[in-house]
N, C-alpha and C positions, 0 to 999 in steps of 0.2 A: 542255096539263095536264103542271104542273110533278113533275117526279119525286121522289120521298119519297126520304130516306137507304137508309131498309130497300131500295127498288127498286132504287138503284145499288149497294147492297152485295149484292143477288144476282144480281145482273149479271157482278159483278167474279168472277173468277175464284178457285178457292182451289188445293190441291197438285194438280198437272196429273194426278199417277196416280190420285188418290182421285176426281178428276173423272171421270175416265175410266170408272174400273170404276165408280162409282155409275151415272153415264150409261147404261151397256149395262146394269146389274141392273135399273134402271128401266124399259127397254125389255121385259125380259125375264120380270117377274113377272107374272103373272095377277091385277093387283088386282081386275078388275072380275068375275071369275068368283068368286072371294074373298070380293069384299063382299057379291055377289048371296047366297053361301050363309049368310053371318053373318045377313044379313037375316030369310033364311027360316028361320033356328034361333031368330032371337029375339036372338041375343046381340047384334045391332049395331041401334040404333034411329036413322037420321040426323035427326030432328028430336026427338028427346027426350032433353035434356041436362040437368043438375041445375038446380032454380030456373029453368025456362023458357027456358034458353040451349041452342043447339044442341051437340048432341054432338061431340066430336072425330070428325073425319074418318076412317072405316076405313082408308083410304090412310095414313094417318100412324100408326096403330096398326100395322097390319100391317108397314109400313115399319120400325117402329121395332125388332119383333121381328126382323127381318134384320139389321139393323145391328146388335144386340146380337150376334146369333150369328156375322159375320162378322168383328168387329172382338173379342169376348171380353168384353163389358160386362156390368157389373152393373146391377140396373133404377136405380139412384143414380145411377152414371157415363152410363148413356144421358141421361137426363134431362139431366145436365149439358152432356153434348156437342149435343145437339140445340139448347141455348141457345146453346152458343159458337161452333159449327163451323158456317159457310156451305154447306160441301158436302154436311152432311148436311140442313140445310134445304132445299136446292134438291133433293136425293133426295126428300125427303117432301112436296115441293110446298106448303111451309107459306107462306101469305100474312101481311101483316103482322097482318090482323085474326083470324088464327087462333088458338087455345090450344095450348101445347103439351103434351101429356101429362106429368104429374109421374111419379115412382117408383110411388107406389101405382096409377094408373091402369094404367101397363104392366102390373104385377104382376096385377092383378084381370083384365084383358084376356086375359093368356096364360093365367091360369088356369081362367078361363072356357072358353078353346080346348081345353085339357088335358081338362076336365070330360065336355066333348060328343066327344072322341075327334078332334077336327077337326085338328090337327097332323099325323097320319097322313093324313089326308084333303089337307091341303095338299102334303105330301109326293108324293102320287097325282096332284095336279094337275100340279105343276111336273113331274114323271116323264114324265104326258099330252103335255105341251107339247114336251118335248125328242124323244118319238117321234116327234110329228108333224112336227119339223124334221128327222128322220131323222139325231140325234145318238145314239142308243142303237143299236149295233152288234150285230145278232144272229149273231156267230159263234163265241157260247162263252160260259159263265159262270165267273167266277173267285169262289172263296169264302175269306174269312178271319175272324178274330176279335182282337181287341183287348180290354186290360182298362183299365176307367176308374175311376180311386179314388173313394172314398167316405171321409169323416171316421173315423177308425178310433173303435171303441168306448174309452171310457176308465175308469178303475178308479173304483169308488166304496166306500169304506168304512162298512160296516154298523156302527151306533153300539153293538149289544147284545155281537155276538160280536167285533169286531174286523178281521174278514175283509174282503178287498178284491175285489169283485166285479166281471166288466164290465157296462158300460151300453151296450146298443148304440145309438146314434142310428138305426141304420136297421135293422130286424128282418128286412128280405129281402134286404141284401147279407151278402156272405159271402167268407169269406177262400179263397185259393187262392194257391199256391205256383209261381214259373217261374223255370227257370235258377237255383235255390237262393235266390231272394227271396221274401219273402212280402207279398200283396198283400189289399187289402180293397176290395170294392164290387161292379160287374156287369161283367159281358162285353158286348159289343157285336160281334153276329156281322152280317157285310152278303155280299151278293152283287152283284158289278159285272160291267158286261161288260167287253169288252177295249179299250174306250178311259176305262175308269177311271170311270164312271158308275154310281151306287148305283141297283140296281135292286130289291132286299129288303134288309130290315132287320128283326134280332130283337135284344131286350134280355134278357140271363138273369144269375143271380146267379153271380158269378166263379168259383164252383168248378163251373160246368156243361162238360163237356168240348166244345170245338170241334166233335166231328164229331157232336153229338147233335143238331146243326142242319142238318147236311147236308142231309135230304132236305127239310124246309120250303125252305130256299134255294134248291134246285135242280128245284123241281118241276115248273116250267114250261120248263126246259131241254130242248133235243131234239137237240143238234147236239154240244157240247162241255163238258166240265167240268174246270176247272184247281183243283188245290189243294195245299198241302203235304204232306208225310208223315205228321204227325197225323190225316188223313181216309182214311190206306187202311185195305183191309181185301179178304180175299179176296173175301168174298160180294158187298161193294160193289162191286168191280171187274166180277165175274160177271153182277150186275144190271145195270150200265151197258152192256156188250158186248150182253147180250142184250137192251136196248132200242134198240141201236144209237147209243149216245152214246160219243163218242170220249174216254177215261178219260184226262184230263192230271193225275192225283196222282201226286206224286213218289213215286218207290218207295225203300224202305228194306230194310235187310239184315232177313232172318228168321232164325229160329234155327235153327243148323247152317250157316249160309251164312257164312264168312268176310268174303266183297268181293260187290258187286254186279258183274253180268256187264258187259261191256264195250256191250252192247245199254241195258243200262239205265241206264248212265252218260249215255251219248250221249243218250237219251230225256229224262233227268233235266235236262239242259242247256235240253234245247228247250223243256222245259215250265217251266222257272224261268224263261226269259228272259220268259214270257208271264205264269205266275203272280205274278211281283213286280210287274205294274202294280198290284194290290190293294192294295200299300202306299202308291200315292200317295193316295187318300182319306184315311187313316190320319194321312198325315204333313201334309195341308192341313189337317186338322180339329184335329190337337193342333198345331202349329207355326205356323201360321199362322191359324186360328181363336181358338188358343188354348185348346180347351176339352179340359181333363185331369183335371177333377176332377167327380164326380156334384154338383149342385145341388139335389137333389129328396130325399124320403124315400118310399119305397117302388118297387115295380116298375113301377108302372101310371104313375105319373107321369114316371118316367126312362124309360120306352119311349117316351110320347109326346113328351118333349123331344128323343129322339134323331131322331126323324122330322123335326123342325124344324131341327135340325143338318144330317142328311143332305140335306135339301130347299135349304138355304141352299150346302152342299158342291156339289150338283148344278148350281146356277144359277152358282156360281164355277166350276164346269167348262165349262158350257154357253159362256161367253165367250171362254175358248180352243178350244174347237173348233170356235165360229162363225168366229173370226180364222183357224185354221189349215185351215179347211174339211176338218174330218176328218169324212165323211159315208160 
């Protein structure tokens, strides 16, 4: 049988790094389990497309969301690059006869998952896969938080009074200050293992203090907890010690104390070397995956989207852990 140009093009290699990365990701994403769940809840019907045509394959739709997350793509750009990049088509297993989802289809599919809370479920499924492969280390939990920006409210002038008032694009986003700068948006609170794998996640308005989510993020930890000094408190330290959990929270000077004791300084240095690992997920998510700004309105939608970002990051991290045999 003569090979079509499409078949020939799909066999040829694109960029080596991209091909290698996406090949690994394709092996690690639990496509079959996710598709089964989508059929179960009625989001995906394999043989019911528009006007009698077969619907776009679930694998293509699921894969498109992960491509968006890894490469920081909008819906229109995702559609464009699936058309344009051979590496993306190979990752999605697109055949010559397959339809490519347009930006509206991608948006509707993601919104359907958000409505059903399935992006959180996908995060848990990916985490379960990592646990099965022994890629999550049970040697302690590290907690931290970061701010993700939202579009700031703009001024609107009242026609009658002439006064300008704020018009909030997102009524649930909030302002906060950090190191003398003002920020508007949400705060992502995460708990990771000591390999930098995200185990737990919660999104709150930006003005919520980091330490408020400490108990939620560490509820399942029985061995050790690491965090910066913002999480420190005498009562919290006592509770951890009483529970037999090693307190790896960096200590700070208390009122009336001119400087830390030598033992405290030494302990802080040891803790900082481990605690700093929690910065790795934030660095990858913001710098590599280019996720620096909120894309939705409201806490629920942004929380669900955060689970997709965390699942995509964990898959990214899984690749490195498998290569280096960090188990």
